Backbone as ProteinMPNN parsed JSONL, in Angstrom:
{"seq_chain_A": "XXXXXXXXXXXXXXXXXXXXXXXXXXXXXXXXXXXXXXXXXXXXXXXXXXXXXXXXXXXXXXXXXXXXXXXXXXXXXXXXXXXXX", "coords_chain_A": {"N_chain_A": [[-3.483, 21.191, -5.136], [-2.261, 18.288, -6.676], [-0.374, 15.694, -5.114], [2.882, 14.132, -5.457], [3.662, 10.695, -6.479], [5.734, 9.767, -4.849], [5.466, 11.323, -2.516], [2.948, 10.479, -1.662], [3.566, 7.848, -1.08], [5.336, 8.266, 1.08], [3.509, 9.345, 2.95], [1.841, 7.12, 3.348], [3.667, 5.181, 4.315], [4.561, 6.436, 6.681], [2.123, 6.59, 8.109], [1.55, 3.848, 8.409], [3.762, 2.979, 9.942], [3.492, 4.581, 12.239], [1.124, 3.58, 13.277], [1.718, 0.948, 13.705], [1.247, -0.991, 11.656], [1.241, -3.761, 9.451], [-0.071, -4.295, 7.191], [-2.807, -2.988, 5.23], [-6.126, -2.114, 4.183], [-7.511, 0.19, 2.043], [-10.356, 1.996, 1.382], [-11.427, 3.091, -1.859], [-12.513, 5.718, -1.912], [-11.356, 6.913, 0.347], [-8.732, 6.634, -0.397], [-8.459, 8.402, -2.532], [-8.633, 10.81, -1.103], [-6.328, 10.535, 0.489], [-4.331, 10.576, -1.486], [-4.729, 13.079, -2.325], [-6.232, 13.81, -4.62], [-8.581, 14.431, -7.231], [-9.122, 12.845, -9.336], [-7.751, 9.787, -10.548], [-5.321, 8.482, -12.562], [-4.181, 5.724, -14.62], [-1.424, 5.963, -15.132], [-0.474, 7.354, -12.884], [-1.011, 5.439, -10.889], [0.722, 3.385, -11.681], [3.216, 4.672, -11.353], [3.081, 5.106, -8.617], [3.059, 2.464, -7.655], [5.687, 1.717, -8.314], [7.175, 3.564, -6.756], [6.37, 2.762, -4.209], [7.293, 0.135, -4.129], [10.034, 0.567, -4.08], [10.309, 1.41, -1.479], [9.784, -0.846, -0.052], [7.141, -1.664, 0.052], [4.112, -3.265, -0.852], [1.528, -3.031, -3.259], [-1.846, -3.366, -4.209], [-4.419, -2.942, -6.482], [-7.72, -3.037, -6.083], [-11.265, -3.503, -6.839], [-12.893, -2.339, -4.904], [-11.171, -1.595, -2.843], [-7.846, -0.386, -2.024], [-5.132, -2.297, -1.479], [-2.491, -2.52, 0.764], [0.691, -3.555, 1.784], [3.512, -4.433, 3.847], [6.574, -5.54, 2.532], [7.919, -8.008, 3.741], [9.033, -10.76, 5.753], [7.903, -11.467, 8.749], [9.35, -12.804, 11.758], [7.579, -14.249, 13.384], [5.706, -15.423, 11.822], [5.001, -18.289, 10.18], [4.404, -20.743, 7.847], [3.446, -24.049, 7.338], [3.029, -25.794, 4.736], [3.303, -28.373, 3.996], [2.263, -30.18, 5.74], [-0.667, -32.06, 6.212], [-4.093, -32.367, 7.157]], "CA_chain_A": [[-2.579, 20.602, -6.101], [-2.009, 16.861, -6.435], [0.987, 15.396, -4.653], [3.586, 13.128, -6.252], [3.614, 9.324, -5.96], [6.707, 9.649, -3.758], [4.874, 11.92, -1.308], [1.873, 9.575, -1.236], [4.262, 6.717, -0.467], [5.811, 8.716, 2.395], [2.35, 9.442, 3.833], [1.398, 5.762, 3.665], [4.682, 4.545, 5.145], [4.506, 7.087, 7.993], [0.895, 6.156, 8.767], [1.676, 2.439, 8.8], [4.736, 2.885, 11.035], [2.906, 5.233, 13.413], [0.052, 2.731, 13.795], [2.243, -0.419, 13.796], [0.525, -1.828, 10.704], [2.011, -4.45, 8.423], [-0.896, -4.228, 5.979], [-4.072, -2.284, 5.407], [-6.996, -1.96, 3.022], [-8.016, 1.559, 2.027], [-11.41, 2.175, 0.393], [-11.037, 4.033, -2.899], [-12.874, 7.098, -1.554], [-10.331, 7.379, 1.277], [-7.461, 6.681, -1.124], [-8.463, 9.678, -3.266], [-8.284, 11.836, -0.118], [-4.933, 10.313, 0.842], [-3.499, 11.001, -2.617], [-5.078, 14.478, -2.586], [-6.58, 13.878, -6.042], [-9.978, 14.303, -7.611], [-9.149, 11.712, -10.263], [-6.494, 9.036, -10.548], [-5.102, 7.815, -13.842], [-3.323, 4.535, -14.572], [-0.018, 6.372, -15.08], [-0.177, 7.649, -11.484], [-0.997, 4.175, -10.146], [1.966, 2.691, -12.031], [4.313, 5.377, -10.69], [2.937, 4.856, -7.183], [3.517, 1.086, -7.418], [7.152, 1.74, -8.375], [7.664, 4.283, -5.582], [6.127, 1.951, -3.019], [8.196, -1.017, -4.185], [11.349, 1.054, -3.657], [10.262, 1.554, -0.021], [9.452, -2.132, 0.561], [5.696, -1.798, 0.21], [3.395, -3.88, -1.963], [0.212, -2.432, -3.43], [-2.74, -4.044, -5.143], [-5.59, -2.107, -6.715], [-8.937, -3.81, -6.283], [-12.433, -2.724, -7.268], [-13.431, -1.603, -3.765], [-10.114, -1.115, -1.946], [-6.426, -0.456, -2.366], [-4.505, -3.109, -0.451], [-1.092, -2.156, 0.922], [1.368, -4.37, 2.781], [4.968, -4.389, 3.894], [7.194, -6.677, 1.858], [8.894, -8.674, 4.608], [8.518, -11.947, 6.435], [8.173, -11.378, 10.177], [9.78, -14.1, 12.307], [6.497, -14.966, 14.071], [4.784, -15.993, 10.842], [5.557, -19.403, 9.438], [3.365, -21.654, 7.386], [3.942, -25.349, 6.906], [2.043, -26.294, 3.786], [3.582, -29.79, 3.734], [1.41, -30.953, 6.628], [-2.087, -32.133, 5.87], [-4.897, -32.849, 8.29]], "C_chain_A": [[-2.276, 19.16, -5.713], [-0.563, 16.653, -6.003], [1.562, 14.235, -5.461], [3.415, 11.729, -5.659], [4.597, 9.111, -4.792], [6.169, 10.197, -2.448], [3.729, 11.062, -0.776], [2.483, 8.372, -0.522], [4.751, 7.079, 0.924], [4.655, 8.798, 3.387], [1.89, 8.057, 4.28], [2.383, 5.09, 4.617], [4.67, 5.128, 6.562], [3.272, 6.634, 8.769], [1.017, 4.717, 9.264], [2.644, 2.272, 9.964], [4.159, 3.441, 12.325], [1.863, 4.347, 14.076], [0.434, 1.257, 13.881], [1.478, -1.389, 12.902], [1.487, -2.502, 9.748], [1.243, -4.495, 7.111], [-2.183, -3.475, 6.286], [-4.829, -2.252, 4.083], [-7.627, -0.582, 3.117], [-9.127, 1.647, 0.976], [-10.998, 3.255, -0.615], [-11.366, 5.472, -2.529], [-11.848, 7.701, -0.6], [-8.98, 7.505, 0.571], [-7.35, 7.966, -1.942], [-8.093, 10.821, -2.33], [-6.813, 11.741, 0.262], [-3.998, 10.848, -0.233], [-3.75, 12.462, -2.993], [-5.375, 14.701, -4.067], [-8.08, 13.735, -6.228], [-10.183, 13.173, -8.6], [-7.773, 11.063, -10.253], [-6.398, 8.267, -11.849], [-4.163, 6.621, -13.659], [-1.848, 4.895, -14.463], [0.396, 6.682, -13.644], [-0.08, 6.364, -10.673], [0.272, 3.38, -10.433], [3.162, 3.339, -11.352], [4.273, 5.147, -9.186], [3.41, 3.444, -6.843], [5.035, 1.024, -7.391], [7.73, 2.417, -7.142], [7.493, 3.452, -4.315], [7.052, 0.746, -2.981], [9.586, -0.629, -3.714], [11.438, 1.2, -2.141], [9.866, 0.256, 0.685], [7.974, -2.311, 0.846], [5.098, -2.415, -1.048], [2.016, -3.25, -2.041], [-0.567, -3.221, -4.467], [-4.007, -3.206, -5.24], [-6.797, -2.987, -7.022], [-10.072, -2.93, -6.774], [-12.966, -1.858, -6.138], [-12.358, -0.976, -2.885], [-8.754, -1.135, -2.631], [-5.779, -1.187, -1.199], [-3.009, -2.812, -0.423], [-0.487, -3.016, 2.029], [2.864, -4.188, 2.719], [5.517, -5.666, 3.281], [8.309, -7.237, 2.733], [8.219, -9.866, 5.269], [8.862, -11.85, 7.921], [8.489, -12.758, 10.754], [8.667, -14.896, 12.977], [5.478, -15.566, 13.112], [5.498, -17.08, 10.054], [4.421, -20.334, 9.081], [4.027, -22.951, 6.936], [2.866, -25.973, 6.025], [2.26, -27.771, 3.455], [2.674, -30.683, 4.581], [-0.022, -30.95, 6.102], [-2.843, -32.713, 7.042], [-5.451, -34.204, 8.022]], "O_chain_A": [[-2.059, 18.862, -4.538], [0.346, 17.343, -6.464], [0.824, 13.459, -6.068], [3.067, 11.584, -4.487], [4.307, 8.358, -3.863], [6.386, 9.608, -1.389], [3.564, 10.934, 0.437], [1.98, 7.932, 0.511], [4.6, 6.289, 1.856], [4.792, 8.374, 4.535], [1.587, 7.848, 5.455], [1.976, 4.497, 5.616], [4.761, 4.381, 7.536], [3.366, 6.328, 9.957], [0.637, 4.405, 10.392], [2.372, 1.498, 10.882], [4.318, 2.841, 13.388], [1.727, 4.357, 15.3], [-0.427, 0.406, 14.105], [1.105, -2.478, 13.336], [2.445, -1.882, 9.284], [1.827, -4.706, 6.048], [-2.59, -3.344, 7.44], [-4.237, -2.351, 3.008], [-8.207, -0.224, 4.142], [-8.873, 1.399, -0.202], [-10.307, 4.211, -0.263], [-10.569, 6.368, -2.808], [-11.505, 8.876, -0.726], [-8.181, 8.38, 0.904], [-6.272, 8.552, -2.036], [-7.327, 11.708, -2.708], [-6.127, 12.759, 0.348], [-2.995, 11.495, 0.07], [-3.077, 13.015, -3.862], [-4.861, 15.629, -4.69], [-8.755, 13.019, -5.487], [-11.272, 12.609, -8.699], [-6.763, 11.714, -9.983], [-7.291, 7.492, -12.193], [-3.443, 6.53, -12.665], [-1.095, 4.206, -13.774], [1.494, 6.317, -13.226], [0.83, 6.211, -9.858], [0.836, 2.767, -9.527], [4.031, 2.641, -10.83], [5.318, 5.009, -8.55], [4.094, 3.252, -5.838], [5.612, 0.351, -6.537], [8.674, 1.904, -6.541], [8.37, 3.441, -3.451], [7.544, 0.374, -1.915], [10.248, -1.405, -3.025], [12.529, 1.121, -1.577], [9.636, 0.258, 1.895], [7.596, -3.026, 1.774], [5.525, -2.12, -2.164], [1.4, -2.964, -1.014], [-0.017, -3.68, -5.468], [-4.591, -2.811, -4.231], [-6.881, -3.601, -8.086], [-9.871, -1.756, -7.088], [-13.444, -0.751, -6.386], [-12.596, 0.053, -2.252], [-8.544, -1.793, -3.651], [-5.87, -0.739, -0.056], [-2.341, -2.848, -1.456], [-1.089, -3.182, 3.089], [3.42, -3.837, 1.678], [4.974, -6.749, 3.495], [9.489, -6.975, 2.499], [6.993, -9.955, 5.329], [9.997, -12.125, 8.309], [7.954, -13.764, 10.289], [8.797, -16.111, 13.128], [4.49, -16.155, 13.549], [6.474, -16.818, 9.351], [3.582, -20.667, 9.918], [5.042, -22.938, 6.24], [1.922, -26.595, 6.512], [1.475, -28.355, 2.707], [2.354, -31.804, 4.187], [-0.509, -29.934, 5.606], [-2.284, -33.472, 7.834], [-6.151, -34.762, 8.867]]}, "name": "protein", "num_of_chains": 1, "seq": "XXXXXXXXXXXXXXXXXXXXXXXXXXXXXXXXXXXXXXXXXXXXXXXXXXXXXXXXXXXXXXXXXXXXXXXXXXXXXXXXXXXXX"}
């Protein structure tokens, strides 16, 4: 039986925390296994995006991978785009 978008979000968040990941790319074949689904419809992807946003995760659905990242700015990352070489 397919699991809910909320449960998929919990699995992703737990995996990322356990492995100290701030972002990851998941091939679609692995994402189907993660979501425990044989097929994935747009309605599920929209619900998953909402569930992940509520947990501070960003998701982007590409052609080859699903990209997932934490929505925060770590203190060790700073970009100065005003400087030019």
